[in-house]
C-alpha positions in Angstrom: 148.6 103.4 68.8 147.0 106.7 69.4 147.7 108.5 72.7 145.3 107.4 75.4 143.9 104.6 73.4 143.3 101.3 75.1 145.2 98.2 74.0 143.1 95.7 72.0 141.1 93.5 74.3 141.6 95.7 77.3 137.9 96.5 77.9 136.4 96.8 81.4 136.1 93.0 81.6 139.9 92.7 81.4 140.8 95.8 83.4 139.2 95.9 86.8 140.2 99.5 87.2 137.9 100.4 84.4 134.9 98.3 85.7 132.1 99.8 87.7 133.2 99.7 91.4 131.5 97.2 93.8 128.6 98.3 95.9 130.8 98.6 99.0 133.0 101.1 97.2 130.0 103.1 95.9 128.6 103.2 99.4 131.8 104.7 100.7 131.5 107.4 98.1 128.1 108.3 99.5 129.4 108.6 103.1 128.8 112.3 103.3 125.1 112.1 102.5 125.6 112.8 98.8 127.8 115.8 99.2 131.1 114.1 98.3 132.9 114.6 94.9 132.0 111.1 93.7 128.5 111.1 95.1 126.7 111.6 91.7 128.8 108.9 90.1 128.0 106.6 93.0 124.3 107.2 93.1 124.1 106.8 89.3 126.1 103.5 89.3 123.8 102.2 92.1 120.8 103.2 90.1 122.1 101.2 87.2 122.8 98.2 89.4 119.4 98.4 91.0 117.8 98.4 87.6 119.5 95.1 86.7 118.7 91.4 87.4 117.0 90.3 90.6 120.3 89.0 92.1 122.0 92.3 91.4 119.1 94.2 93.1 119.4 91.9 96.1 123.1 92.5 96.2 122.6 96.3 96.3 120.3 95.9 99.4 122.5 93.3 101.2 125.8 95.3 100.6 124.3 98.4 102.2 123.5 100.3 99.0 119.9 100.9 100.0 120.7 102.4 103.4 123.4 104.7 101.7 120.8 105.8 99.2 118.3 106.5 101.9 120.8 108.6 103.7 121.3 110.7 100.6 117.6 111.3 100.3 117.5 112.2 104.0 120.1 115.0 103.5 118.3 118.2 102.5 121.6 119.7 101.4 122.3 116.9 98.8 122.4 118.2 95.2 119.2 117.6 93.3 121.0 115.5 90.7 122.3 113.2 93.4 118.9 112.9 95.1 117.4 112.1 91.7 119.8 109.3 91.0 119.3 107.9 94.5 115.5 108.1 94.1 115.7 106.3 90.8 117.7 103.5 92.4 115.2 103.1 95.2 112.3 103.2 92.7 113.9 100.2 90.9 114.3 98.3 94.2 110.6 99.1 95.2 109.1 97.9 91.9 108.7 94.1 92.4 109.6 91.8 95.2 107.9 92.4 98.6 111.1 91.7 100.5 112.8 94.7 98.8 109.7 96.8 99.4 110.0 95.9 103.1 113.6 96.9 103.0 112.8 100.2 101.4 110.2 100.9 104.1 112.6 99.9 106.9 115.3 102.2 105.5 113.2 105.2 106.4 113.3 106.5 102.8 109.5 107.1 102.4 109.3 110.5 104.2 112.3 111.7 102.2 110.7 110.6 98.9 107.6 112.6 99.8 109.6 115.7 100.8 111.7 115.6 97.6 108.6 115.1 95.4 106.9 118.1 97.0 110.1 120.2 96.7 110.5 119.5 93.0 106.8 119.2 92.1 106.8 122.4 90.1 110.4 122.2 88.9 111.2 122.6 85.2 114.8 121.6 85.4 115.9 118.2 84.1 117.2 117.2 87.5 114.1 118.3 89.3 111.8 116.5 86.9 113.8 113.3 87.2 113.8 113.5 91.0 110.1 114.1 91.1 109.3 111.2 88.7 111.7 108.8 90.5 110.2 109.6 93.9 106.7 109.2 92.5 107.6 105.8 91.0 109.1 104.6 94.2 106.0 105.5 96.2 103.7 104.0 93.7 105.7 100.8 93.8 105.5 100.6 97.6 101.7 101.2 97.4 101.3 98.1 95.3 102.8 95.9 98.1 101.2 94.2 101.0 99.0 96.0 103.5 101.8 97.0 105.7 103.6 98.7 102.8 100.5 100.6 101.8 100.0 101.8 105.4 103.6 102.9 105.6 103.2 104.9 102.4 100.1 106.6 103.8 101.8 107.3 107.1 104.7 109.0 105.2 102.2 111.3 103.5 102.5 109.6 100.1 98.8 109.6 99.3 98.8 113.1 97.9 101.7 112.2 95.6 99.6 109.3 94.2 96.6 111.6 93.8 98.7 114.2 92.0 99.8 111.6 89.5 96.2 110.5 89.1 95.3 113.9 87.8 98.0 114.0 85.1 96.5 115.4 81.9 95.7 112.7 79.3 98.0 114.3 76.7 101.0 114.3 79.1 104.5 113.1 78.1 105.1 109.3 77.9 107.0 109.2 81.2 104.2 111.0 83.0 101.5 108.8 81.3 103.3 105.7 82.6 103.4 107.2 86.1 99.6 107.9 85.9 99.0 104.2 85.1 101.3 103.2 88.1 99.3 105.6 90.3 96.0 104.2 89.2 97.3 100.7 90.0 98.4 102.0 93.4 94.9 103.4 94.1 93.5 100.0 93.1 95.6 98.4 95.8 94.8 101.1 98.4 91.0 100.7 97.9 91.4 97.0 98.5 93.0 97.4 101.9 91.4 97.6 105.4 88.1 99.6 105.8 90.2 102.3 107.4 92.6 102.4 104.5 89.7 102.5 102.0 88.0 105.3 103.9 91.2 107.3 104.0 91.5 107.1 100.2 87.8 107.8 99.7 88.0 110.9 101.8 90.5 112.4 99.4 87.9 112.6 96.6 89.4 109.8 94.6 86.1 108.8 93.0 85.8 112.1 91.2 89.4 111.7 89.9 88.7 108.2 88.6 85.6 109.4 86.9 87.6 112.2 85.3 90.0 109.6 83.9 87.1 108.0 82.1 85.9 111.3 80.8 89.3 112.7 79.7 90.6 109.6 78.0 87.4 108.7 76.2 87.8 111.9 74.2 91.4 111.0 73.0 92.2 108.2 70.6 95.0 105.8 71.0 95.9 106.7 74.5 95.0 106.0 78.1 93.3 102.6 77.7 95.2 101.1 80.5 94.5 103.9 82.9 90.8 103.8 81.9 90.7 100.0 82.4 92.1 100.3 85.9 89.9 103.3 86.8 86.8 101.4 85.6 87.9 98.3 87.5 88.4 100.3 90.7 84.9 101.8 90.3 83.5 98.3 89.8 85.2 97.2 93.0 84.0 100.2 95.0 80.5 99.8 93.7 80.5 96.3 95.2 81.3 97.5 98.7 78.5 99.5 100.2 75.5 101.8 99.5 77.3 105.0 100.5 80.2 104.3 98.0 77.7 103.5 95.2 75.9 106.8 95.9 79.2 108.6 95.8 80.0 107.2 92.4 76.6 108.5 91.1 77.1 111.9 92.8 80.5 112.2 91.0 78.6 111.8 87.6 79.9 108.3 87.3 76.9 107.1 85.4 77.1 109.4 82.4 80.9 108.8 82.3 80.4 105.1 82.1 77.6 105.4 79.6 79.7 107.7 77.4 82.7 105.3 77.7 80.6 102.4 76.5 78.9 104.3 73.8 82.0 106.0 72.2 84.6 103.3 72.7 85.7 101.6 69.5 88.7 99.8 68.2 90.2 102.8 66.5 90.8 104.3 70.0 93.2 101.4 70.7 95.0 100.7 67.4 98.3 100.0 69.3 96.5 97.7 71.8 93.7 95.8 69.9 92.5 93.9 73.0 92.4 96.9 75.3 88.9 97.9 73.9 87.3 94.9 75.3 89.2 95.0 78.6 88.0 98.6 79.2 84.4 97.6 78.2 84.4 94.7 80.5 85.6 96.8 83.5 83.0 99.5 82.7 80.1 96.9 82.4 81.2 95.3 85.7 80.9 98.7 87.3 77.4 99.2 85.8 76.4 95.7 87.0 77.6 96.4 90.5 75.7 99.7 90.6 72.6 98.0 89.2 72.7 95.5 92.0 71.5 98.4 94.2 67.8 98.7 93.4 67.7 102.3 94.5 70.1 103.2 91.7 68.4 101.3 88.8 66.2 104.3 87.9 69.2 106.5 87.7 71.0 104.0 85.4 68.0 103.7 83.1 67.8 107.6 83.0 71.5 107.6 82.0 70.5 105.5 78.9 72.7 102.6 80.0 70.2 100.0 78.9 70.2 100.8 75.1 74.0 100.7 75.2 74.0 97.3 76.9 71.6 96.0 74.3 73.7 97.2 71.4 76.7 95.4 72.9 74.6 92.3 73.4 73.4 92.3 69.8 76.7 93.0 68.2 78.5 90.0 66.6 81.8 91.5 67.4 81.2 91.5 71.2 83.2 88.9 73.0 81.3 86.1 74.7 82.7 87.0 78.2 81.6 90.6 77.6 78.1 89.4 76.7 77.9 87.4 79.9 78.8 90.5 81.9 76.2 92.5 79.9 73.5 89.9 80.7 74.4 90.1 84.4 74.0 93.9 84.3 70.6 93.6 82.6 69.4 91.1 85.1 70.4 93.4 87.9 68.5 96.2 86.3 65.4 94.1 85.9 65.5 93.5 89.7 65.4 97.2 90.5 61.6 97.5 91.1 58.5 97.6 88.9 59.6 100.7 86.8 63.0 99.2 86.1 61.6 95.8 85.3 59.1 97.4 82.9 61.9 99.3 81.2 63.9 96.2 80.7 60.9 94.2 79.4 59.9 96.8 76.9 63.5 97.3 75.6 63.4 94.3 73.3 65.8 92.3 75.4 63.7 89.1 75.5 63.9 88.5 71.7 67.6 89.3 71.9 68.2 86.8 74.6 66.1 84.1 72.8 68.2 84.7 69.6 71.4 84.3 71.6 70.1 81.1 73.2 69.1 79.7 69.8 72.5 80.6 68.4 74.2 78.9 71.3 72.2 75.7 70.8 73.0 75.6 67.1 76.7 76.1 67.9 76.6 73.2 70.4 75.0 70.9 67.8 77.6 71.7 65.2 80.5 71.2 67.6 
């Protein structure tokens, strides 16, 4: 047997000394706030455990691992690599179950996550990038929790982190593209909170950022469909809330962005996700329908050439039935926007199109 080789069958399962230490041991290695000789090993091992099955995640929290990780983040003198591993562990704990999100908030880790993100925002080192991304992922996870979690994230100053991610370039690395999707999901949750929560997000200029996602990603094939879908869905929700918000969407050039998205989108943009094309279209059409429900905006929608685009979708045999229902709803809303809007709809040729659809539906019903 070669020197230093393990006997056959003496893997970590058979030799406890070679197995990963229990959470309690790892916690003891983090006793000095991440400055001890075994701190990096401990934080890395806890990150691995926190990324495991649900029961293992719960054990990390119950055995004091979360509090130890939070103490590492709180220590400004902790090495960046240790802080990055600790943030990665907390991000894994913050990603799903609300009970663990609550525990992360209660641990006091959120202000530290914001501080470390800001400190490493412009870092080019591997440790700095990992720390920044892990902190961002943790804050995005908390933002997708219940109202109290979202409020805690905002109180900790995390909104700017989410907004930074929202402005990630469309050609960014895969890890950053995923973070952008998570941030867009976080904004979706934040906009669906209390009026005060929504106003706080709106005051940050988020509508312009959402519109920019539609503009940027429409120009790039095979990327960004999920971010576009969520952004269009948020705009649809915001358009359903009040007149001032709808006007803000128009002021941010939301109408040409939606028109351009609906006009240029095609299946080649989403060859990796064939169904994403229709998902994005439905979200965009819902946004248009909500805007058209405000009769004061119907003229602007018609000027943006939305109506011909809706008619093309309605006439296309490849358009999904659910999409067509949403298109018809948008056209009906446009027709209710006053005499000028009604005239534009009636002279667009929509009546023969609707009659043809009705006839086709009747024939289909008779066949079935």
